[in-house]
N, C-alpha and C positions, 0 to 999 in steps of 0.2 A: 298654603307653604309648599315648598320646591319639593321635586320629587329625588328621591336619594339614587345613586349610580346604578344600583342592581335594578332590573326589571322585577315588577311587583313588588318594591320594597315599598311600606306603607309611610316612609316619611315621619314617623313619629319617633323622640329620642326616647320614648321610656323601654326601660327593660322589663324584664320577669317581675319585678316587684312594683310596677308602675300600678296605676290607678286601673280600676276593673271597669267593665262596661257602663255601670252605673254613674259613676262621677268620677272627677279628676283626680280628688285627693282620699277618696274613700269614705269621705263624711257625707253623712246623710243631709240632703239640704244644700248643699254647697252650690249649687247652680251651676258648677261647672261641668262640661261634657267633654268626652275623649275626642281629640281631633280626628276628624276623617281623613281618609286616604287621598293623596291629590286626584286621583283619577275616579274617585268612588262616585262623584255626581255624573262624569261622563257614562262610567258602567251602569248607573241606572238608568241614564237617558237611553242606553243603546239597548239596554231591555225592553224598554218601553216601545223603542221602534221596531224591535223583532218581533215583539208580541203583536204588534199592527200588522207586521208583514205576513205572519203566519196565521192571521185569523182568517184571511179569505174575504175580508170585507173592502178591500181595496183593488181598483184596476191595475193592470200592467203598468201603465204609465205611472200610475201616483205610486208604486213601488218602486221604479227607479227612481221618482224624485224623493222620496222619502229615504232611501237606501243613499243617494247621494247627498242629501243634507246630513244624515249621520255620519259620513265620510269626511265631510267637511269640519263637522262638530269635532271629529277626533283630531283634526290637525297635525301638527307635530308630534303628537302622544302616541302615534301609531305602534311605535314599538315596544312602549309600556303596555298598552292595550293588548298587543299581539302575544305577550308574555306573561298575560293574566289568565289565570284558569278561567273565571267569568267571562272577562273580555274576549279571548281568544275565540270562543264558541259563537260568539255573537258577531266577531268579525270576520270569520268563516263565511256566514251566510250573507252578510250584507257584500262582500267581496264578488258575490255570484249575482247580486241583483243591480249594484251600483251602475250609473252611467258612464260612458268611456272617459269622459274628461275627468271625472273624481276617480276612476280607477287609475289612470294615468297618473294622477299626483301622489296615490298612496303606493303605487306598485314600484317605483323606482327607490324611495328608501326601504321597502322590504326587501328587495333584492340585494340590495347596496349591502344590507345586514346578515346576508345569508351565513358566512362564516361563523358569524355569533349566535344569531338566532336559530339555524339549523338543529344544534344539539338539544335546544329547549324543548322539553316535553310538550309545551303548549304552542310555542311559537312555531315548531315545524308543521304543525297541523294548518297554521295559517298560511305558511308559505306555499303548503301543498294546493290549499284553495286559490291562491293567488294564481299559481302557474297553471291551474287546471282551467281558471277563469280566462286568463291569457289565451290558452289554446282554443277556449271555446269561442273568443271574441275574432279568430282569424276568420276573414272572409265575409263578416257579416254587412249587411247594406244599411244606411241609414234611410229614414222616408224618403229623401230626395233621390235614391238609387246609388248613392255612392257609396264603395267598396272601404269598410274602415279596417285601419290596419293597427293593432295594438302596437306599443313601443318596444322596438328590438334591442336599441342601444344598451339598455340595463344588462340584459342578458348577455351579449356579447363581450361586454364589459366584465360580468362577472367570470365568464369561463375564462376569458384570457388572463384575468389575475390569479385565479385558481392554479391554471396551468403555469404561469410563470412563477408563482410563489410556492408550488408545491402543496396545496392545501386540498388536493382531491382524497389522500389517502385519510386524514381525518374524518372526512366527512362519509366517504364509501363504508368505512368500519364501524360506524357510529348508529347506536339503537335506533336513534331520532332521526339523525342527519341521511341516513340512507334513504328512507321514505322520499324525503325531499329530492335525493340525487334520480330516485326512480321517476319521479312525478318530472322533473325537469328534462329526463332523456324524452320522455313520453312529448313534453310541450316543443322540444325542439324537433320531433319528428313530426309535430302536426298532430297528433293523436289527442282528442279531447276526451277525458273519462267521464262517463256516465256521472250524473248528480245523486241517482240513487246508490243502494247498496249492491247493484249489479256489478260495479266495476271490481270490488272485492272477489266476487265470485269468478270473473274473467280472469283478473290475474292470478288466482290460485289455481286455475286451469291451465295457467301458460298461454293465454292468449292476449292479444290486444285489443284497446278499444274499438269498437266499430264505428264511431265519429271519427273522421280523417280529414285533415285541412291541410291545403298548401301554404307552404311557409316560404317566407322571403329569401332571396339568394344568401344573403348574410346569415341567415339562421342554420341553411345548410353548411356554409362553411364553419360555423360556430360548432354545429353538430359533429363535423369531421374531426375538428380540432380537440374535440372534448373524447372523441373514440378514441383518437390517436394518443391521449395522455393517459385514457384507461387501458389501452393495451401496453403501453410502457409500464404501467402499474403491474399488470399481469406478468410482464417478463422480470420486473424487478421483486415482487414478492410471489413467489409459487404456491404459499398457502393461502392466498387471499379467496379462492375459491372454496376454501374450506370453513370460511366463518358463515354462519346462519345470517349475518347482516349484509355481508358484501356478496355473497352469492347470487342472491336474487338482481342484485344491479348487473352483474355480468350476464344472467340470463335474458334480463330486459335488454340488455346492449345489443346481443347476438340477433335479437327477433326484430327490434327498431331497424337495425343496419340492414338486415335482410330485407325488410318490409320496403326500405327507402333505397334499396338496388345499391347499396354501397357494399358491392361484393369482395372488393379489394381489401376493406377493412373488416369485414367479416371473415375472411380466410386469415386475415393476421390475428383477429382477437380468438378464432378457434383453433390456431397453431400455438398460441400463447397458452391457452388454457390446459391444453394436454400436453405441454411442454415440449413441442416439437422445436427443433434449432429455428427452423424458417418454414415458410410455406412450402408445401409438397414433400417436406420429408417425414418420415414414420414417427410417431407419437412415442412419448418417454413410458416405457412400460411402469417404473416406479410411479410417476406421477399420477398415471391411469387407475393403477391400485390405490392409492391415497383417497383419489376421488371416488372411486367405486365403493369403500367401506366407509364413507362420510354421508350422513343424510343431505347435506347443504352440496357437497362436491358432486354426489351422483345426481342430482339436478342440473349442477350445471353441465355435466358430461351429457345427459339427455338433451340439453340445450344445443351443445356441440352438434350432436348426431342430427338433430333436427334442422339446423341451419347450414350444414356443410355442403359444400359443392359435391359432385359424384365423383370426384377424383379424391377429394379429403375423405369422404365417408368410405370409399374402396380401401384406402390406405388404413384407416382406424378399423374398419371389420376385418379386413384380412391378417393385420399384423397383430392386431391385439385381441379382438371378440370372437372371432371364429376359433381360436384354437382353445378357448376356454368357454366355449358354447354350453357345452354338456353341464359343466360343474356351475355356470351361473344358473342355468335352467334349474339344476337341483339345489340351489341355494347352498353350495359350497365355497362360493368365493364372496360371501358377504351377503346378508339379506337382501340389498337391493339391487343384486343383480338382475333377477327377472324384471323388474321395472325397466332396466336399462334394455334388456332384450325386446322389452314391448315398443320401445322406440326404434329400435334396430329394425324390427319388422315393418314398422311405418316407413321407414327409409329404404327400402329395397328398392333399386332401380333395374336390375336385371334378373332374369330368371335364375342364373346361373348361383347367384347369390341366396336365393330362396331355396334353390335346390341342395346347396351345401348345408343350410341350416337344419332343413328337414332330414337331412341324411344324420345330423346329432341330435335330432330332437326324440325324445321318448315319450311317446302319448300317453303309454300305459301309466308312467309315472306323473305327468302333468294331469291326467284325468282318474287317477286313483281315488282309494278312499282317504289317504293321506294328503291328497293335493291342497295347497293353499289356494285362496281366490287369487291372488297375482299369478299362479301358475295356470289356472284354468283361463285367466283373462289371456295368458300368451298363446295358447291354442288359439282362441278368437283372434288374434291379431294374424297369426299365421294363415288362417282361414281367409281373411280379409286380403292379405298381401298374395295369397293365392290368385283370389277373384281379381285384383286389381292389375295383375301381370300376366293372368290367363295362363298360368304355368302351374302343373301339379294338382290340378283339380281332383282327378281321379285318387291320386296318393293321399292327399289330404285327407278326404271324405272317408276312403277306407280305412285310415289310420283311426279316425274318431269311431268310426263305429266297431273296429276291432277292440279297441281301449274299452269301450262299454259293453261288449260282448253282446252286441245285437247284429253283427254281420251276417250270421246266420237266423237270427230270431227276429224276424221283422216286427213282429206284433207289439213289441218291447220298446220299439225305438224312439216313439215319443214321450212316454215315461220317463226312459233313461236318460234321454237327452235333458228334458226340461229339469230332472233333478240331478243331473251328473252322478247318478248312482246304478253302478252295474248290476246290482241286486234288485233294481225296480221291476216288479213282475206285471203289473197292470195299470191302469187309470187311477184305480181306486186309491193308489197310493199317495196321489197328488193332492188328495182331500183330508180335510180334516173338519170334525164337528163344530160348530159355532158356539161358544160360549156366550152366556148371558151378559148382556152389557157391552158388547162389542158393538161396531159401526153398523152391523147389519141390520141392527133394529132400527135405524134411519132407511135402508132399502125398504122395510117392510111398511113404511108411510109414505104417502106421496104429497105433493105440493110445497109450496114454499114455506109455509107455515105448519110446522110438524105437530104444534099443540093442537090445531084446529084440524088436521087432517085426519082422516079415516083410515084406521090400519087396515092393512088386507091380509096380513097372518101375524100370528103371534111370534114371538123369537124362538120358542120350540120348534116351530112349524118351517121358519125359514131355511132356505136350502144351505148345504155346507159350501164353504171357501175352501180356496187353495191353502195348502201350508206354506211353510216360508220356503222358499225355493233359492238357489245359489244365483247370485247375479248375472254370471257368465252364461248358465244353463239356457236360458230363453234366446240370449245374444247369440250363442252358438247355432241355436236351432235356426234363428233368423236368418244367419249369415248361411248355411247349407239349404235353404229353400232357395237362394238366389244362385246355387249351382246348377249346373246342366241336370237334365232330368235322369239321363243315365248312371250319373256319378252318385245319385241319391236314391236309388232304388228302394232301400228300405223305408224311407219317409211316405213314399205313395203306398207301399204294401202294409204300412203300419197304421195309417190313418184310420181304416174302420174301426180298430178298437177303440179309439177316442169317440168316434161318431155314436158308436152303441150305448153311450153313457151319458145322459142329458144334463147329470149333475157335473159332471166333469166340463163338459161342453160350456154350460152356464157359468161355472167357476172362471174356467180359462177367458172367456169374453166380460166380465167384471173385473178383471185384475189387469192395472196397467201395462204390466211387462209383457204378459201373455196376450192380451189383446193386439198388439201389434204383430205378433207371430200370426195371429188367425187373418189378419188383414193381408200380410203379406203372402198367405197361402191361397188366399182368395183373389189376388191379383192376376193378370194376364202373364205376367212375367215368372210366375212360380213354378218351382221344379215340379209340383203335383200335377200328374196328367189331366187332360181337359174332364174326361169322364168321372174322374174321382173328385174333381172340383165340384161337378154338378151334384153328386152325391153329398158332398160336405154342405153345399148351400141347401139341399133338401133338408138336412139335418137339423136345420134351425128353425123349422115350422113348429109354431107353439112358442117359440121364445122370443119372438121380435116385439110383442107387446111389453115385456118385461125389459129387452134390451134398449130399445128406443129411447125411453125417458131418461136412461141412467146417461151420465157424462162421460163415462167410459164406455159401456156397452153401444152407445149411439154411433161412435165410429165404426164398431164391428157391424153394426145393422146397415149403415151405408155402405160398407163392402160387399156386403151380402146383396143388398139392391143393386150395385153395379155388377155384379158378377151373373145376375138375372138378367142380362141385357137380351132380346131376341126371345126370350121365353114368355110369352103373354100369360101363360096359365099360371104361372108362379108368380108373377109380378101382381097379376089380380088378387091371389090369395094372400101375399104379403102386405099389399095395399088395403086389404080388408081388416087385416090383424092390426096393422098399425093406427086406422082410422077409429078402432075401437078405444083408444087411448088417446084420442086427438085433444081433450082438455090438457093432459099431462104432456104431451109433447109440445103444444104450444105455450106452456109456462115453463118447463124444466128444459127442453131441448129442441129449440125452434129450428136449429140447423139440420135435423132429420127431417122435418116437416117439408122444407124447402128443397134439399137434395132429391128426395123421392118423389116431389112434385104431388104431393096429396091434396093440395087444395083443387088440381084441375082434377085428381081422380075421383074427387067428391061432387065439383059443382059442375064440370063438363066432362062428364064419363064419355059420351061418343066421341068426342074429340080427342081424348086423353087414348082412349083404345086404338083410334086409328093411327096415331104417334107411335104406339107400342107396337103395332103391327108392321109400320114402315121400318122402324128400329131392326126389328127380328129379321126382315127380308134383308136389310143392309148387311146384317151381320152374317147370315147363311151365306152372302154371296161372297164377301171379302173375309171368309172365316180364316183360309189358308194365309192370306196376307197378312192380317191382323196377327194370327198366331206367330209368324216369322219375323215380324216387327217386334213382339213381345220377348222373342228369344234372343234378338238381337239388340235389345236395349240395354242389358247388362254390359254387353260385350264393347258397345259405342260408349257407354260411361267410362270403361277402363281404360279404352283407347283415348279418351278427350283427356283422362288425369294424367295418363303416360306422356301426351303430347306437351301438357302444359309442365310437366317434370323434366322433360327433355328441354324445353326452350330455355327453362330457368338454369339448367344445367349449362347449355351452350353460352348463356349470357355470362353466366361466371368464368367459363373457360376464356371467352374472349376477354374478359377484365384482365384475368391472370395473365394472357398475352400481351396486351397493352402494356400491362405494369413492367413485364419483361422486356419488352422494346423499349420502353422510356429509361429503364435502369442500364440496358445495354447501350444506347445512344450516350447516356451520360458518363459512363464509363470510357466510351472511345472518346468523348470530348475531352475529359481530363488527360487520357494518354496522351492525345494530339497536342494538348497545350504543353505538356511534360517535355515531348519530344522537341517541339519548337523550341522552348526554352533552352534545352540542352544544345540545338544548333546554334542558337543564338550565343551561348557562352563561348563557341568556338571563336578563336580570334580571327581565323583566316574567313569565316562566314561573317563575322561582324564587320570586317572592312569592307568585305564586298557588298553587305548590306546598308552600309551607311548609315546616313540620318534618314530612314525611310520611313519613319512613324507618321509623318506629316502626310506623305503620299497614302498610308496606309487608312489614317483617319479620312483623307478626303474620298477614298474609294469607299470606306463603310457608309459615309455621310451620302454617297450617290445612291448606295445598293437600299438606303433607308428612304429614299426619295422616291425611288423606282416603284416601291411598295412591295408586298408581299409576293412571293412566287407562287405561281401554279403548282397543282400537283405533277404535271407532267414536267415543268420544270425542275422540281425536285427529284423525280426520278432519272432525269438526265445528269443531273448533278451528281448524285448518288453514283451511278453507272461509270461516270467519269473519275470520280473518286476511286472507285474499285479498281477500275483499269490502271488507274497510276499506282497502285500498290501492288502488281502483279511482279514488278521486277526490283521492289524494294520501296523506298520512300522518297523517291525522285520527284513524283507530283507533289508532294508536299513542299519539299524545297523550291521547286518552281513558284508555286502558289506564294510561299512564304518571301521569294525574293520579289516576284510581281509586287506584292502589297508593299513592300518597303521600297518600290520606286526604282528598282534594277531591271535588268534585260533577261526574260526567262529563254530558254530555247525555243524557237520555232515562234517567238511573239515578237512584238515592236515595243516592249516595254509596258509599264502599269503605273496606273494613277496621273493623276492630273500634274504632279510635280515632275512625273517623267516625260509628260508631253510637253511641259515649258522648257525642261532642259535639253530635249531633242531639236526644238524650235530654235533655241539659242545656238546651240552647236552648229546646226545646220547654217545659220547667219554668218557665226565665226567663219565657218568653212568656207562660204562664197567670198567673204573679204579676204581670208588669207590665201586662197587660190587651191587648186587641184593637188598639189603634193601633200597638202597637210589633211586633204579630205582623205586621201589614200592611208596615211599613216593612221587616222582615226578609226577607219573601217577595219584596218589590220588590227588594232587595239580592241575593237569590240569583238572580232573574230576570236582573239586569244581569250577575251574575258567568257566568251560563251563556252570555248572548249574548257576553260577552269571550272565552269560550272558543272560541265558534264563530267568532268572526273570526280568534284566533291560528291555529286549525286550517285556515282559508281555505275553510272549507265549511260551510253552514247545513241541516241536515235538513228536511223537509218536517214533519216531528212537531214540532219545535222551532219553526217558524214557526205551525203553528196552536196549540200551547202559549199562545204569546207575543199572538196574537190574543185568544184566550179570556181569558186575564188581562188585557189591555188593556181589552177590553169589559168585563170584570166589573169593574176598576177605577173606569171612568168612571163605570159604573151606580151603584157605591156611593158614589162622590163626589157625583154628581147628587142620589141619594137623600139624601144627608147635607147638602147645600146646602138642598133643599127642607124637611127636617126642621128645620133651624135657622131658617128664614124664617117656619116656621108657630110654631114656640117662641116666636120674638121677638114674633110678633104678641099671642098667648095672654099673653105677660107685660106687654104694653103696655095690653090691656084690661083685667089684673087691676090693674095700677097706677092705673089711672083711677077703676076702683070704689073701690078703697082711698081714692084721693085725696077721691072725691066723699062717700064715707060720713064720711071724717073731718070733711070741712067741714060 
């Protein structure tokens, strides 16, 4: 049977009262069966193909061949399959595995049907898979080494039609179609999402996919066209960023444009999102308030802060955020204000911006007993900004210690920072007794097969673990360990309290969050003094046999080993301790075995000892140099980040300046054309110009044949034009008259027609004689004088020429009169003689 018009329609004419699954009329044994859907056979075939593809029994070439055969079997029913619940899932996987030729065949009809298929809950997933597969195929090479290019024409045609027909609003604000638009933006930017679930986590974190490809030039133009349409949508609909469906599209648009260096479009989109009249103007406080109080809007505002240039960030920060900083941090301006301040701290470019924020920050409130996790995370962001800008380090550290009450009681520094509890009295507060049935029972057995492993301790004898700690506590402590040593003295003074409690030290080393803190404290760049670090290392005696095989404690074990470089006695003791659990290390954590070089320590003891002695001697010789390098590593990292940010801001400013120059040039061209049109409307100028269009066209053709001007020629032309506008617009009139075939001041005429006219005039003057030539020269002088009067300006050269011409004319006329009188006298004398002779 033929399929119905609707996708997924079963093509049956039976209604609710039709036959059941067993027979056509409901009678037993009638032999009639219910007609199957038109695409049911195809769906069964696709399901079988997918089962073979996911079975893992076929090679990569066979997978591509099988997927290609399945796509060919679908044929022109691809839209029906895409909108079917079962067929869409299979088609998604086939689009990722099929060959390029079959993909091109099915990609075109899918993209053409985006306006109708994208809102479909099943078809939208197929379109996402098609666009992701298209981006993933960019830059791939054939076995012959040729670079393959997936078809770009369907995407270009789709974006053009949506822009011309105004179809973007319906897609952007649709629950299903908005996902398709986001995938389209990624594809136009050359971002290929990961096929696994990692892409969703990356998207939720506000990041772009790691896989990035180069796209053709027409796709770059298409992306800019789409961005312009979406910016217009932001201008027309102020509430678009408040939509939970459209806001992610705006966020992704900003990040894609920034990554692709489309800085002008980023500035326009950011200005439209925050309600600024144009780029460079202050934001609308009313629009920002609406965004701040909306979950979706606050996310869009965070994206604006993340992608803005230095000038745009400063405008938004100084005009809107800084006056409300204290209330935003306290949660008085909405529950999302603290999240916005975290993005602000990430975007600080100058130390003055951070200093202004620190003056308005109440660390006692942010780290108090009633503080929320976002407020605690804001303190972490301020510390990281201080490290990045190398500003306010002493002030930030002092405020944290003061808020937790450890500025004078250094022994409580570590417990108070880890728990973010000002009342924490000692390391014991960080521990809790282990309950039966927890995962510590696994730590009491060793080996991959826990059923066959020999338990080393009962559940009751296992050491206690850490209690639940706030997420920001270990992160704040890790950030303070990167500060200068003199700014965080309580950390060094309070460390012995931790070292004296083996249970606490073991628990810290076996927990992921706190194990990283121990690694940072043992590093050469740590704020802990060197002598205290050696005490820290020695505190792990007797613990490495337990920490080494553990997947988390093994990292701490490796950090301890690196910290003992140059100390032969400690390394020999630690090596002996680790070799006691050699079997477990080889099975559970072979990385520790390799890092510590335990194979040489066991089999080549003499060679290993000699190498350790040489390393110790080198360490003693270059100890001061290595210490200085360690202290400067953090500063170098901050300087590199600052340079990268400054380069990006400089590129943004250059893009804005180029845009302004282009706009100014366009405005000047329009104004010039308008002035010339007004002059042409003047009857006197029109009569003087005459039919000069042909000359102007000839001159323009000559300029085109001459080719493009060099930079020096263009600059010289600009200087001449600027000089012509000093006393008015006479230069423009001269240029207009010259292009029209007339005769400007100080020139011999312009255009091919003027040259031909001048040649013809010279020939006529030669045939008619000198008197006519003098008359024409006088007419030309009068015409030049008239043009000077029209322009409102007379040049010095023209005045001198007229004076010389007038003196020449007067001399010629006087000579002519004298010659005439002499000729008359001679003629009279001759007549007298003739008369006398005749008489």
